[in-house]
C-alpha positions as CSV (number, residue, x, y, z in Angstrom):
1,M,0.1,0.0,-0.2
2,R,1.5,3.2,-1.0
3,S,2.3,5.8,1.6
4,D,0.4,9.1,1.7
5,S,3.6,11.0,1.2
6,S,4.3,8.9,-1.9
7,V,0.6,9.7,-2.9
8,R,1.1,13.5,-2.7
9,W,3.7,13.6,-4.9
10,S,2.4,11.5,-7.4
11,L,-0.2,13.8,-7.9
12,A,2.3,16.4,-7.2
13,Q,4.2,15.7,-10.3
14,P,1.8,16.8,-13.0
15,V,1.0,19.9,-11.2
16,A,4.5,20.8,-10.8
17,R,5.3,20.0,-14.7
18,L,2.2,22.3,-15.9
19,I,3.9,25.1,-14.0
20,V,7.1,24.8,-15.7
21,I,5.2,24.5,-19.0
22,V,3.2,27.7,-18.0
23,V,5.9,29.5,-16.7
24,L,8.6,28.6,-20.1
25,A,6.0,29.7,-22.3
26,V,5.2,33.2,-20.7
27,G,8.6,33.5,-20.6
28,L,9.3,32.6,-24.7
29,L,5.7,35.0,-25.5
30,G,8.1,37.6,-23.2
31,C,10.7,37.3,-25.3
32,N,9.3,37.6,-29.0
33,E,7.1,40.8,-27.7
34,S,8.4,43.9,-29.3
35,P,9.6,47.1,-27.0
36,R,6.9,49.3,-26.3
37,P,7.7,52.9,-27.3
38,D,8.6,55.5,-25.0
39,L,6.1,57.3,-26.4
40,K,6.6,60.2,-23.4
41,R,10.0,61.0,-24.3
42,L,9.0,60.6,-28.4
43,Y,6.3,63.1,-28.3
44,Q,6.6,65.5,-25.2
45,L,10.6,65.8,-25.4
46,S,10.9,66.0,-29.4
47,T,8.4,68.3,-30.1
48,T,9.4,71.4,-28.5
49,G,8.5,74.8,-30.6
50,A,6.9,72.4,-32.7
51,E,3.0,74.2,-33.8
52,T,0.2,72.4,-32.6
53,A,-3.2,73.1,-33.0
54,P,-5.7,72.6,-29.9
55,V,-7.9,68.9,-30.6
56,I,-11.0,68.2,-30.2
57,L,-12.0,64.7,-29.5
58,I,-15.6,63.5,-31.0
59,P,-16.6,60.0,-29.4
60,G,-18.8,57.7,-31.7
61,A,-22.3,56.3,-30.9
62,F,-22.8,55.5,-27.5
63,G,-19.5,56.9,-26.6
64,T,-21.0,59.9,-24.4
65,R,-22.7,59.2,-21.3
66,L,-26.3,60.7,-20.6
67,R,-28.1,62.2,-17.3
68,D,-31.4,62.4,-16.2
69,R,-31.3,66.7,-16.3
70,V,-33.7,66.9,-13.2
71,S,-32.7,64.2,-10.9
72,G,-28.6,63.9,-12.1
73,E,-29.2,59.9,-12.2
74,E,-26.3,58.9,-15.0
75,I,-28.8,56.4,-17.1
76,W,-26.2,55.3,-19.9
77,P,-23.8,53.8,-19.2
78,G,-25.0,53.7,-15.6
79,P,-24.0,51.7,-12.7
80,W,-22.9,47.8,-13.2
81,W,-26.1,46.4,-12.3
82,R,-27.8,48.5,-15.4
83,I,-25.1,47.7,-17.8
84,L,-25.3,44.0,-17.4
85,F,-29.5,43.9,-17.2
86,S,-31.1,46.8,-18.4
87,S,-32.3,47.2,-22.0
88,Y,-32.5,50.9,-21.3
89,P,-36.1,51.9,-21.9
90,E,-35.1,55.5,-20.7
91,L,-33.2,56.1,-23.6
92,A,-35.8,55.9,-26.1
93,L,-37.2,59.7,-27.7
94,E,-40.0,60.6,-27.3
95,I,-41.7,61.4,-31.0
96,D,-44.1,64.2,-31.1
97,P,-47.3,63.1,-33.4
98,Q,-47.9,66.4,-35.0
99,T,-44.3,67.4,-36.2
100,N,-43.1,64.0,-36.5
101,M,-39.4,64.8,-34.7
102,P,-38.4,63.8,-31.5
103,R,-39.5,66.0,-28.4
104,P,-37.0,67.6,-26.1
105,S,-35.4,64.7,-24.1
106,R,-35.2,64.7,-20.4
107,L,-31.6,63.1,-20.7
108,E,-28.2,65.5,-21.4
109,A,-24.7,63.9,-22.2
110,S,-22.7,64.7,-19.2
111,G,-19.0,63.7,-20.5
112,I,-17.4,60.9,-22.4
113,A,-17.4,57.2,-21.3
114,E,-13.9,56.7,-20.7
115,Q,-14.5,53.2,-18.7
116,A,-17.3,51.1,-18.0
117,L,-17.3,48.0,-15.9
118,R,-13.5,48.7,-15.4
119,R,-13.1,48.1,-19.2
120,D,-11.3,50.8,-21.1
121,F,-13.1,52.5,-24.2
122,Y,-11.7,56.6,-24.3
123,R,-9.1,56.3,-21.2
124,P,-6.5,55.0,-23.1
125,I,-6.8,58.1,-26.1
126,L,-7.4,60.6,-23.0
127,R,-4.2,59.2,-21.7
128,T,-2.3,59.1,-24.5
129,L,-3.2,62.7,-25.4
130,T,-2.1,63.7,-21.7
131,Q,0.8,62.0,-20.6
132,F,2.8,61.5,-23.7
133,G,1.5,64.5,-26.0
134,G,1.6,66.7,-23.4
135,Y,-2.0,67.6,-23.8
136,V,-3.9,69.6,-21.1
137,R,-7.9,68.7,-20.7
138,A,-9.6,72.1,-21.5
139,Q,-13.2,73.2,-20.9
140,P,-14.7,75.9,-22.9
141,G,-15.0,79.7,-21.6
142,T,-11.4,78.9,-19.8
143,P,-8.9,81.3,-21.8
144,A,-5.6,79.6,-23.2
145,R,-2.5,80.2,-22.0
146,K,0.7,80.7,-24.1
147,G,2.3,77.6,-25.4
148,E,0.0,75.5,-24.1
149,R,-1.0,72.3,-25.8
150,R,-5.2,71.6,-25.3
151,Y,-7.7,69.2,-25.9
152,Y,-11.8,69.5,-25.4
153,V,-14.1,66.9,-25.8
154,L,-17.4,67.3,-27.9
155,S,-19.9,66.1,-25.2
156,Y,-23.2,65.3,-27.6
157,D,-26.3,63.3,-27.5
158,W,-25.3,60.6,-30.1
159,R,-29.0,59.1,-30.3
160,Q,-30.1,62.9,-32.2
161,D,-29.8,63.6,-36.1
162,T,-26.1,64.2,-37.0
163,L,-26.9,67.7,-38.0
164,R,-27.7,68.6,-34.4
165,S,-24.6,67.4,-33.1
166,V,-22.8,68.6,-36.5
167,R,-24.1,72.0,-34.6
168,E,-22.8,71.1,-31.2
169,L,-19.5,70.8,-32.8
170,D,-19.6,74.5,-34.5
171,R,-20.3,76.1,-31.1
172,L,-17.6,74.2,-29.6
173,I,-15.0,75.4,-32.0
174,A,-16.6,78.9,-31.6
175,A,-15.9,78.5,-28.0
176,V,-12.2,77.4,-28.5
177,R,-11.5,80.2,-30.9
178,R,-12.7,82.5,-27.9
179,D,-10.5,80.8,-25.7
180,Y,-7.4,81.5,-28.2
181,A,-8.9,85.1,-28.4
182,D,-8.5,83.5,-32.2
183,P,-11.1,84.3,-34.5
184,T,-9.2,82.3,-37.5
185,L,-8.3,79.4,-35.6
186,R,-7.9,75.8,-37.3
187,V,-8.6,73.1,-34.6
188,D,-7.0,69.0,-35.1
189,V,-10.4,66.9,-34.9
190,V,-10.0,63.5,-33.7
191,A,-13.0,61.5,-34.6
192,H,-14.0,57.8,-33.5
193,S,-16.4,55.9,-35.1
194,M,-20.4,57.8,-35.8
195,G,-17.9,60.9,-34.9
196,G,-16.2,61.1,-38.1
197,L,-19.2,61.1,-40.2
198,I,-20.3,64.4,-37.8
199,A,-16.8,65.9,-38.5
200,R,-17.3,64.7,-42.6
201,Y,-20.7,66.8,-42.5
202,Y,-19.1,69.6,-40.8
203,L,-15.9,70.0,-43.1
204,R,-18.4,70.0,-46.3
205,F,-21.3,71.9,-45.2
206,G,-20.8,74.0,-41.8
207,T,-23.8,73.9,-40.1
208,R,-26.6,73.9,-43.1
209,D,-29.0,71.5,-43.3
210,V,-28.7,69.6,-46.7
211,L,-30.9,66.3,-46.1
212,D,-34.0,68.4,-46.9
213,G,-34.7,67.3,-50.0
214,E,-33.5,70.4,-51.8
215,P,-30.4,70.2,-54.3
216,H,-27.0,71.3,-52.4
217,L,-23.5,71.5,-53.4
218,V,-20.8,70.9,-51.5
219,T,-19.1,74.2,-50.2
220,M,-16.9,73.1,-47.5
221,D,-18.2,75.5,-45.0
222,G,-16.3,74.1,-42.3
223,A,-13.1,73.8,-43.7
224,D,-11.5,76.7,-42.7
225,R,-11.6,75.8,-39.1
226,V,-10.4,72.4,-39.4
227,R,-6.5,71.7,-40.2
228,K,-6.4,67.9,-39.7
229,L,-8.6,65.2,-39.4
230,V,-8.4,61.6,-38.0
231,L,-10.7,58.8,-38.7
232,L,-11.0,56.3,-36.2
233,G,-13.2,52.9,-36.9
234,T,-15.7,55.6,-38.9
235,P,-18.0,53.5,-40.8
236,N,-17.7,55.7,-44.1
237,L,-20.0,53.4,-46.3
238,G,-22.0,52.4,-43.3
239,S,-22.2,49.3,-41.2
240,V,-24.1,46.0,-41.5
241,G,-24.0,45.9,-37.7
242,S,-26.6,49.0,-37.5
243,L,-28.6,46.7,-39.5
244,H,-28.4,44.1,-37.0
245,A,-29.2,46.1,-34.3
246,F,-32.4,47.6,-35.7
247,I,-33.5,44.0,-36.5
248,S,-32.9,42.3,-33.2
249,G,-31.9,44.9,-31.3
250,E,-28.0,46.3,-29.7
251,K,-26.4,43.9,-27.0
252,V,-25.5,45.4,-23.6
253,G,-24.8,43.1,-20.8
254,W,-26.8,40.3,-20.7
255,G,-30.0,42.5,-22.2
256,R,-30.5,44.2,-25.1
257,I,-31.6,47.8,-26.5
258,S,-34.8,46.8,-28.0
259,P,-35.5,47.1,-31.5
260,R,-38.3,49.9,-30.7
261,T,-36.2,52.4,-28.9
262,L,-33.3,52.3,-31.3
263,A,-35.8,53.2,-33.6
264,T,-36.7,56.5,-32.1
265,F,-32.9,57.5,-32.5
266,P,-32.5,59.6,-35.9
267,S,-28.6,58.7,-35.5
268,G,-29.2,55.0,-36.1
269,Y,-30.2,55.3,-39.4
270,Q,-27.7,57.1,-40.7
271,L,-25.2,54.2,-39.5
272,F,-26.8,51.9,-42.4
273,P,-25.2,50.7,-45.2
274,H,-24.8,53.2,-48.0
275,P,-26.9,52.7,-51.5
276,L,-23.5,52.0,-53.1
277,N,-23.2,48.2,-51.1
278,N,-24.6,45.1,-51.7
279,W,-25.9,44.7,-48.6
280,L,-28.4,41.3,-48.9
281,V,-27.8,38.3,-51.0
282,D,-30.3,35.4,-51.2
283,I,-29.7,31.3,-50.6
284,E,-27.4,30.8,-53.9
285,G,-25.1,33.7,-52.7
286,K,-26.3,36.1,-55.5
287,P,-27.4,39.7,-54.8
288,R,-30.1,41.3,-54.4
289,H,-31.2,44.4,-55.1
290,D,-33.8,45.7,-52.1
291,D,-34.0,49.2,-51.4
292,L,-32.7,49.2,-47.8
293,F,-34.1,53.1,-47.6
294,D,-37.7,52.2,-48.4
295,P,-40.0,51.3,-46.2
296,K,-41.6,49.1,-47.9
297,T,-38.5,46.6,-47.5
298,W,-39.3,47.1,-43.9
299,Q,-42.7,46.4,-43.9
300,R,-42.0,43.2,-46.4
301,M,-39.7,41.8,-44.2
302,A,-41.6,42.6,-40.8
303,W,-38.6,44.1,-39.5
304,S,-38.1,47.0,-36.5
305,V,-41.3,49.0,-36.3
306,Y,-42.8,46.4,-38.9
307,E,-42.6,43.3,-36.7
308,P,-46.3,42.3,-35.9
309,T,-46.3,43.2,-32.6
310,L,-45.0,46.5,-32.6
311,A,-47.2,47.1,-36.1
312,A,-50.1,46.3,-33.9
313,A,-49.5,49.0,-31.0
314,A,-51.5,52.0,-30.5
315,D,-48.8,54.6,-31.2
316,A,-47.1,52.0,-34.6
317,P,-48.8,54.8,-37.4
318,T,-46.5,57.5,-35.6
319,L,-43.4,55.1,-35.3
320,Q,-44.2,54.3,-39.0
321,R,-44.3,57.5,-40.1
322,Y,-41.1,59.3,-38.3
323,F,-39.1,55.5,-39.2
324,A,-39.7,56.6,-43.1
325,Y,-38.8,60.1,-42.4
326,N,-35.2,59.1,-41.0
327,L,-34.7,56.4,-43.8
328,E,-34.9,59.1,-46.2
329,R,-32.9,61.7,-44.5
330,A,-30.1,58.8,-43.9
331,R,-30.3,58.2,-47.7
332,R,-29.6,61.5,-48.4
333,L,-26.9,61.8,-45.5
334,A,-24.6,59.1,-47.2
335,W,-25.0,60.5,-50.4
336,M,-23.9,63.9,-49.7
337,L,-20.9,62.2,-47.6
338,S,-19.8,60.4,-50.8
339,V,-20.2,63.0,-53.5
340,A,-17.1,64.5,-54.9
341,E,-15.8,67.8,-53.4
342,P,-14.8,70.5,-55.7
343,V,-11.7,71.0,-53.9
344,S,-10.0,69.1,-51.1
345,P,-8.1,71.4,-48.4
346,I,-7.8,68.2,-46.0
347,R,-6.6,64.9,-45.8
348,Y,-8.1,62.5,-43.8
349,V,-5.4,60.0,-41.8
350,L,-7.5,56.8,-41.2
351,F,-7.1,54.3,-38.3
352,G,-9.0,51.0,-38.5
353,G,-9.3,47.1,-37.8
354,G,-8.8,44.9,-40.0
355,C,-8.5,41.5,-38.3
356,H,-11.8,40.9,-36.7
357,M,-14.4,39.0,-39.0
358,T,-17.0,41.8,-39.3
359,P,-20.5,42.0,-40.5
360,A,-20.6,42.5,-44.4
361,R,-24.0,41.3,-46.0
362,L,-27.6,40.0,-44.2
363,L,-29.0,36.7,-46.3
364,V,-32.7,36.1,-47.0
365,E,-33.8,32.7,-47.4
366,Q,-36.9,31.1,-47.5
367,F,-38.3,29.7,-44.7
368,N,-42.3,28.5,-43.9
369,G,-42.9,29.8,-47.4
370,R,-41.8,33.6,-46.7
371,D,-38.8,35.4,-46.8
372,T,-36.2,35.3,-43.8
373,V,-33.4,36.9,-42.9
374,R,-30.4,35.6,-41.4
375,L,-27.8,37.4,-39.7
376,T,-24.5,35.3,-39.5
377,P,-23.7,32.0,-41.9
378,S,-24.6,30.0,-38.7
379,D,-28.2,30.7,-39.1
380,I,-28.5,29.4,-41.9
381,A,-31.4,27.0,-42.0
382,A,-31.1,25.2,-45.5
383,P,-27.5,26.1,-46.9
384,R,-26.8,25.1,-50.4
385,P,-23.4,23.1,-51.0
386,G,-21.0,25.2,-52.6
387,V,-21.8,28.6,-51.9
388,P,-19.1,30.6,-49.6
389,Y,-21.3,32.1,-47.4
390,D,-18.8,32.9,-44.6
391,E,-17.0,35.3,-47.6
392,L,-20.3,36.6,-48.8
393,M,-21.5,37.5,-45.4
394,I,-18.6,38.8,-43.2
395,E,-15.3,40.2,-43.8
396,P,-12.4,41.7,-42.5
397,G,-12.8,44.7,-40.2
398,D,-13.0,45.8,-36.6
399,G,-16.0,43.6,-35.7
400,R,-18.3,46.6,-36.2
401,V,-17.0,48.4,-39.4
402,T,-15.0,46.4,-42.2
403,K,-12.6,48.1,-44.2
404,P,-14.1,48.6,-47.3
405,S,-16.6,50.8,-45.2
406,L,-13.5,52.7,-43.5
407,L,-11.8,53.0,-46.9
408,A,-15.5,54.0,-48.4
409,R,-14.4,51.1,-51.1
410,E,-17.7,48.7,-52.0
411,T,-15.2,46.0,-52.5
412,L,-12.0,44.4,-50.2
413,D,-10.2,44.1,-53.9
414,P,-7.7,46.9,-54.0
415,G,-7.1,46.2,-58.1
416,A,-10.8,47.3,-58.1
417,P,-11.5,51.3,-59.2
418,Q,-12.8,53.3,-57.1
419,S,-16.4,54.3,-57.6
420,E,-17.0,58.0,-58.6
421,D,-20.0,58.1,-56.0
422,S,-17.7,57.0,-52.9
423,F,-15.1,59.9,-52.9
424,L,-12.7,60.1,-49.9
425,P,-10.2,62.3,-49.7
426,V,-7.7,59.9,-47.8
427,A,-4.0,60.9,-46.7
428,Y,-2.8,57.3,-45.4
429,A,-4.7,54.8,-43.6
430,F,-3.3,52.1,-40.6
431,F,-4.8,48.9,-40.0
432,L,-4.6,47.2,-36.2
433,C,-5.8,43.9,-35.0
434,E,-8.1,45.7,-32.3
435,D,-11.8,45.7,-31.8
436,H,-13.7,48.2,-32.8
437,A,-14.2,49.6,-28.8
438,F,-11.0,49.2,-27.8
439,L,-9.3,50.7,-31.2
440,T,-8.1,53.9,-28.6
441,S,-6.0,51.0,-26.7
442,N,-3.4,50.1,-29.5
443,I,-0.1,51.4,-28.6
444,N,0.4,51.8,-33.0
445,F,-2.7,53.9,-33.0
446,Q,-1.1,56.1,-30.1
447,D,1.8,56.7,-31.8
448,N,1.1,57.1,-34.9
449,L,-2.2,59.1,-33.8
450,L,0.7,61.4,-31.9
451,N,2.6,61.7,-35.1
452,A,-0.3,63.0,-36.9
453,L,-1.3,65.4,-34.4
454,L,2.6,66.5,-33.9
455,S,4.1,66.7,-37.2
456,R,6.2,69.6,-37.8
457,Q,4.9,69.2,-42.0
458,P,1.6,70.6,-43.0
459,P,-1.3,68.2,-43.6
460,P,-1.4,66.7,-47.6
461,D,-3.1,68.7,-49.8
462,S,-5.5,67.5,-52.3
463,K,-3.6,67.2,-55.3
């Protein structure tokens, strides 16, 4: 019979071997890691005397905290229990049936979402600007000191129409000019996700409403107020992920923001795939030509406000009329942001993800005698042999925005000609292996961002 000590030793041996293997593996991985650059030394000490402009950071959708203006309670993202379990019905905008517009909201923007549930979102970019770039966080209305590098944050209600956010950006730039006592000052803009669409609209049209159905020209009304524009994960040709949300809800924690709530956000429609996109295929893998911005398409598919339960609600006529109005504004926004500019005084610096499989198209198959949408290849009930559903429905990106959308291209093929209707004045683009929500934590983004902002060279012109 074996002794207790020998039994303990026999059990300990495999455990000890496992520990040794793990330690060796960690050591080997550490040996292969690239050294982290000393960004503080690179950018604070080597740019003494370099001309800098104040920076405005524009977060994306869901990137600004929202609080109840009466009670002060933070509704989005809120405490941990709300993030994990809530469907956020408080976020829904109330629609005025007479004007077909959102009524004034009880919620107001209250700052950038730096962190939630101990996960960093915008904190890394704030830390990069302050600790490594030598910038200081500034509030509008505080006079700037000579030689001071400043950054401001555009805190806005991301549920609202893009034009409303554009006008808030214009007010912030006017306040920054007053802070610097310089009415001709130009700012640098760093914009994440939907924030990039706000910045691009502002450069092209200033604060004019060009989504009203009247003919408008690209006038570059806002370009004389901006020096450089950096876009991070911006869906320049839209995001199929936004369609997923409108159809099945936006996942947050263990819950979802409902399609009914999302349908009240004008901004949500403005993230839909561009009309140029082939956004829908059939079970054979062939493109369908359904018009995404036609309410009849949504009604036929029984999506969003046309889902039977919502369509039977008492407020269905109001919500459907509002839905159709916002679809049309979204269509116009997509075209107005993609037609060619008469002159491009600013070339954009693009950052985006390229390693995560990202929704690129929906699929429709016949099921029980009716068209049924499939959001992912694994949802397909009766796949046809030989049809490459993975390639058709998902493409490289950051999990939310595909590489073609970031680049305003309709295809991954770099040899394919660019459509004249998807104009984007790009200086250069960087691709990172990072998820959409965490792009700001990437060291290569941080390094190249500071280089773009603090470079002594003027931004490339449009020639």
